[in-house]
C-alpha positions, -999 to 999 in steps of 0.1 A, spaced: -37 -437 339 -44 -406 319 -33 -416 284 -30 -379 273 0 -376 297 17 -405 281 16 -392 246 29 -357 254 63 -367 265 75 -331 263 46 -320 287 56 -348 311 92 -337 310 81 -301 319 58 -313 346 87 -333 362 113 -306 358 134 -329 336 135 -310 303 159 -282 313 191 -304 310 188 -315 273 179 -279 263 214 -269 273 226 -291 244 203 -287 214 221 -314 196 214 -339 224 177 -330 225 174 -334 188 192 -368 191 168 -379 218 138 -370 197 151 -388 167 158 -419 188 123 -420 203 108 -416 169 131 -443 155 122 -467 182 85 -461 178 87 -465 140 103 -499 144 80 -511 171 49 -498 152 61 -516 120 68 -549 138 34 -549 156 10 -533 132 -11 -559 114 -33 -534 95 -9 -527 65 -4 -490 73 18 -481 43 34 -451 61 53 -474 84 57 -503 60 48 -527 88 53 -565 89 20 -583 93 21 -599 128 -12 -613 138 5 -631 168 12 -596 183 -23 -583 178 -31 -586 214 -3 -562 225 -14 -528 239 -5 -505 211 -9 -474 233 13 -488 260 40 -497 234 38 -462 220 43 -447 255 72 -470 262 89 -461 229 86 -424 235 95 -423 272 119 -452 278 149 -430 278 136 -402 301 162 -410 327 189 -397 304 179 -362 313 191 -367 348 226 -373 335 232 -338 321 253 -316 343 251 -279 348 275 -274 319 251 -293 295 274 -322 291 261 -358 293 277 -380 320 286 -409 297 303 -428 325 270 -432 343 248 -437 312 240 -473 323 220 -457 351 195 -439 329 171 -469 330 166 -470 368 168 -432 369 138 -430 345 120 -456 367 125 -432 397 111 -402 377 79 -421 368 75 -434 404 77 -399 417 51 -388 392 28 -415 403 29 -436 372 23 -474 375 49 -501 370 34 -509 336 51 -477 324 81 -476 347 93 -509 335 101 -496 301 128 -475 316 145 -499 339 140 -530 316 152 -519 282 190 -517 285 208 -540 261 189 -573 261 185 -572 298 209 -567 328 211 -594 355 224 -592 390 254 -613 378 262 -588 350 262 -559 375 284 -576 400 308 -591 373 311 -558 354 311 -536 385 283 -515 371 271 -485 390 237 -500 397 221 -516 426 225 -555 421 192 -567 407 177 -582 376 166 -555 351 149 -578 326 119 -571 303 88 -587 319 59 -581 295 58 -586 258 53 -549 253 85 -543 272 102 -569 251 90 -553 219 103 -519 229 136 -535 240 140 -551 206 130 -520 186 154 -500 207 183 -521 195 175 -511 158 181 -474 161 213 -457 174 217 -424 193 247 -414 172 249 -381 153 235 -384 128 212 -413 140 212 -444 120 194 -478 119 212 -509 131 204 -542 114 198 -573 137 231 -588 124 249 -556 133 235 -556 168 242 -592 173 279 -586 164 279 -556 188 265 -575 218 287 -605 214 314 -587 234 292 -591 265 290 -628 261 273 -655 240 243 -655 264 235 -620 253 236 -630 216 212 -659 224 189 -635 243 188 -611 213 182 -640 188 152 -650 210 138 -615 206 145 -616 169 126 -649 166 97 -635 186 92 -602 168 107 -608 133 129 -588 110 125 -550 114 119 -528 83 149 -505 79 142 -492 45 125 -459 53 142 -426 62 159 -424 96 138 -402 119 153 -368 128 179 -347 111 159 -336 82 130 -360 86 110 -343 112 78 -344 94 78 -382 86 51 -405 97 66 -412 132 68 -375 139 31 -373 130 25 -402 154 46 -384 181 23 -353 177 -7 -377 181 
């Protein structure tokens, strides 16, 4: 796998023809960049054991074995499937948003990327979607289990829950997300608490990436 392609998510979007949709909606493109940076900042902070003050990380020696480069790629590219959901009018198809994970998986498969990267797309929604969830909720997805498999995927999934795609983007505390996910069942709350116990409490004290914070540490990491 060429690591250079992983870091330049913009270049990958251009090569796959997927960057034209969000450019029709500058606000959506800015929102997507902010979210990628927010997720990466939280994942970096949870994993980094080196005391990098820019990200105010938690020291987590039990996560030292994780592939930091793969985590970074997953953070920056897990939502690539969203770009397939923009119509010719530049509007996002919110009704099919749940499909963005498998759509991203398809994009990377077509580009020849391995499952180690594709899984970040199809395995990050909520705290995981099961075949039972899809059938019971009549979701527009092929019935299957879309669950994080590797610990890198689980870390990106957890970090993803700490940053919203709202305008302006905001951080979401673990308690806030637990309250949000409860509407889907207590099993989802339990699954989230397992992630919380595994990775710890995220640092939500810094500036929210995007919307005036383009030059923060995560933006620098994004430029890599």
